[in-house]
N, CA, C and O of each residue as an XYZ file, in Angstrom:
224
protein
N       0.960     -8.897     11.563
C       0.652     -9.707     10.400
C       1.239     -9.010      9.168
O       1.122     -7.794      9.021
N       1.848     -9.764      8.316
C       2.454     -9.194      7.120
C       1.775     -9.760      5.870
O       1.161    -10.826      5.899
N       1.904     -9.028      4.797
C       1.272     -9.438      3.545
C       2.082    -10.537      2.861
O       3.310    -10.568      2.955
N       1.391    -11.425      2.183
C       2.032    -12.517      1.461
C       2.858    -11.971      0.297
O       2.419    -11.049     -0.391
N       4.043    -12.527      0.072
C       4.878    -12.076     -1.044
C       4.166    -12.171     -2.400
O       4.389    -11.340     -3.280
N       3.315    -13.181     -2.563
C       2.578    -13.339     -3.824
C       1.620    -12.159     -4.048
O       1.441    -11.701     -5.176
N       1.020    -11.685     -2.976
C       0.105    -10.548     -3.073
C       0.875     -9.267     -3.383
O       0.436     -8.459     -4.201
N       2.013     -9.085     -2.735
C       2.825     -7.887     -2.966
C       3.298     -7.793     -4.411
O       3.471     -6.693     -4.938
N       3.506     -8.931     -5.050
C       3.959     -8.937     -6.449
C       2.909     -8.397     -7.403
O       3.257     -7.824     -8.436
N       1.629     -8.566     -7.081
C       0.578     -8.170     -8.017
C      -0.106     -6.849     -7.663
O      -0.805     -6.277     -8.499
N       0.087     -6.353     -6.428
C      -0.549     -5.099     -6.051
C       0.117     -3.911     -6.729
O       1.343     -3.824     -6.802
N      -0.709     -3.002     -7.221
C      -0.227     -1.745     -7.802
C      -1.080     -0.608     -7.256
O      -2.149     -0.839     -6.692
N      -0.609      0.594     -7.423
C      -1.354      1.772     -6.988
C      -2.651      1.869     -7.792
O      -2.613      1.823     -9.022
N      -3.793      2.003     -7.124
C      -5.058      2.094     -7.856
C      -5.217      3.399     -8.634
O      -6.048      3.482     -9.539
N      -4.434      4.408     -8.292
C      -4.534      5.699     -8.979
C      -3.702      5.741    -10.261
O      -4.203      6.131    -11.316
N      -2.421      5.336    -10.171
C      -1.524      5.457    -11.331
C      -1.052      4.115    -11.884
O      -0.372      4.066    -12.909
N      -1.416      3.020    -11.199
C      -0.990      1.661    -11.576
C       0.515      1.456    -11.432
O       1.088      0.554    -12.044
N       1.157      2.307    -10.611
C       2.597      2.210    -10.385
C       2.942      1.224     -9.278
O       2.065      0.684     -8.604
N       4.239      1.002     -9.108
C       4.747      0.096     -8.085
C       4.529      0.665     -6.695
O       4.457      1.879     -6.502
N       4.424     -0.249     -5.724
C       4.233      0.125     -4.332
C       5.400     -0.374     -3.496
O       5.941     -1.452     -3.742
N       5.780      0.419     -2.510
C       6.794      0.015     -1.538
C       6.077     -0.491     -0.296
O       5.213      0.198      0.248
N       6.426     -1.679      0.151
C       5.818     -2.263      1.352
C       6.627     -1.820      2.556
O       7.821     -2.106      2.651
N       5.974     -1.118      3.478
C       6.636     -0.672      4.701
C       6.049     -1.402      5.894
O       4.832     -1.516      6.043
N       6.938     -1.891      6.737
C       6.517     -2.535      7.974
C       7.136     -1.767      9.133
O       8.078     -0.995      8.955
N       6.612     -1.984     10.273
C       7.079     -1.285     11.469
C       5.904     -1.196     12.419
O       5.121     -2.139     12.537
N       5.779     -0.072     13.094
C       4.618      0.114     13.975
C       3.328      0.009     13.187
O       2.360     -0.613     13.626
N       3.329      0.630     12.006
C       2.151      0.615     11.135
C       2.566      0.055      9.783
O       3.506      0.553      9.165
N       1.879     -0.966      9.328
C       2.159     -1.544      8.017
C       1.424     -0.738      6.957
O       0.261     -0.380      7.143
N       2.096     -0.451      5.845
C       1.478      0.344      4.792
C       2.121      0.046      3.448
O       3.162     -0.605      3.363
N       1.472      0.538      2.401
C       1.980      0.452      1.033
C       2.105      1.882      0.520
O       1.168      2.673      0.633
N       3.271      2.212     -0.044
C       3.559      3.581     -0.457
C       3.732      3.650     -1.964
O       4.467      2.859     -2.555
N       3.043      4.609     -2.580
C       3.248      4.927     -3.993
C       4.031      6.232     -4.049
O       3.510      7.288     -3.690
N       5.275      6.162     -4.497
C       6.105      7.359     -4.563
C       5.686      8.270     -5.716
O       5.852      9.486     -5.625
N       5.152      7.711     -6.785
C       4.719      8.519     -7.930
C       3.554      9.439     -7.559
O       3.523     10.600     -7.968
N       2.607      8.926     -6.794
C       1.432      9.707     -6.383
C       1.617     10.354     -5.015
O       0.808     11.187     -4.607
N       2.677      9.974     -4.308
C       2.943     10.437     -2.944
C       1.769     10.118     -2.021
O       1.299     10.967     -1.263
N       1.305      8.855     -2.109
C       0.203      8.395     -1.278
C       0.621      7.166     -0.474
O       1.442      6.362     -0.913
N       0.028      7.046      0.718
C       0.279      5.903      1.599
C      -1.046      5.188      1.816
O      -2.013      5.770      2.308
N      -1.071      3.915      1.439
C      -2.266      3.088      1.615
C      -2.103      2.256      2.885
O      -1.089      1.574      3.039
N      -3.065      2.294      3.789
C      -2.930      1.540      5.033
C      -3.174      0.046      4.829
O      -3.836     -0.372      3.880
N      -2.622     -0.738      5.744
C      -2.891     -2.174      5.803
C      -3.520     -2.406      7.177
O      -2.875     -2.212      8.207
N      -4.777     -2.821      7.178
C      -5.511     -3.011      8.425
C      -5.809     -4.489      8.632
O      -6.479     -5.114      7.810
N      -5.310     -5.047      9.731
C      -5.498     -6.461     10.056
C      -5.061     -7.382      8.917
O      -5.708     -8.393      8.642
N      -3.954     -7.021      8.257
C      -3.415     -7.843      7.184
C      -4.100     -7.668      5.845
O      -3.823     -8.408      4.901
N      -5.006     -6.681      5.755
C      -5.740     -6.447      4.503
C      -5.389     -5.051      3.980
O      -5.640     -4.059      4.665
N      -4.811     -4.959      2.778
C      -4.502     -3.640      2.229
C      -5.776     -2.898      1.829
O      -6.655     -3.454      1.169
N      -5.857     -1.644      2.237
C      -7.003     -0.801      1.893
C      -6.587      0.012      0.669
O      -5.958      1.064      0.783
N      -6.954     -0.503     -0.503
C      -6.498      0.090     -1.763
C      -7.525      1.054     -2.348
O      -7.888      0.949     -3.519
N      -7.984      1.983     -1.536
C      -8.938      2.999     -1.967
C      -8.229      4.358     -1.949
O      -7.650      4.743     -0.933
N      -8.276      5.069     -3.054
C      -7.608      6.361     -3.153
C      -8.143      7.317     -2.086
O      -7.377      8.095     -1.518
N      -9.428      7.269     -1.810
C     -10.036      8.153     -0.811
C      -9.538      7.853      0.604
O      -9.593      8.729      1.467
N      -9.053      6.637      0.860
C      -8.575      6.246      2.181
C      -7.070      6.465      2.336
O      -6.547      6.369      3.446
N      -6.370      6.756      1.242
C      -4.932      6.959      1.288
C      -4.596      8.304      1.927
O      -5.380      9.252      1.885
N      -3.402      8.351      2.519
C      -2.927      9.585      3.147
C      -1.741     10.122      2.354
O      -1.019      9.347      1.728
N      -1.532     11.423      2.372
C      -0.370     11.986      1.667
C       0.930     11.494      2.304
O       0.999     11.267      3.512
N       1.943     11.336      1.480
C       3.247     10.842      1.944
C       3.940     11.874      2.789
O       5.049     11.637      3.267
């Protein structure tokens, strides 16, 4: 399952409010290069919690 383009346009990093890179593949995720954090996407729902993000 992939995220809707409309949603990707409005999502920003919850920590720095910067742009996110949408990565697809085995694991779908959103990456903030400024904070070096990876936010997971679980069952088509982005988990936009800083505490749940993993280091890049």
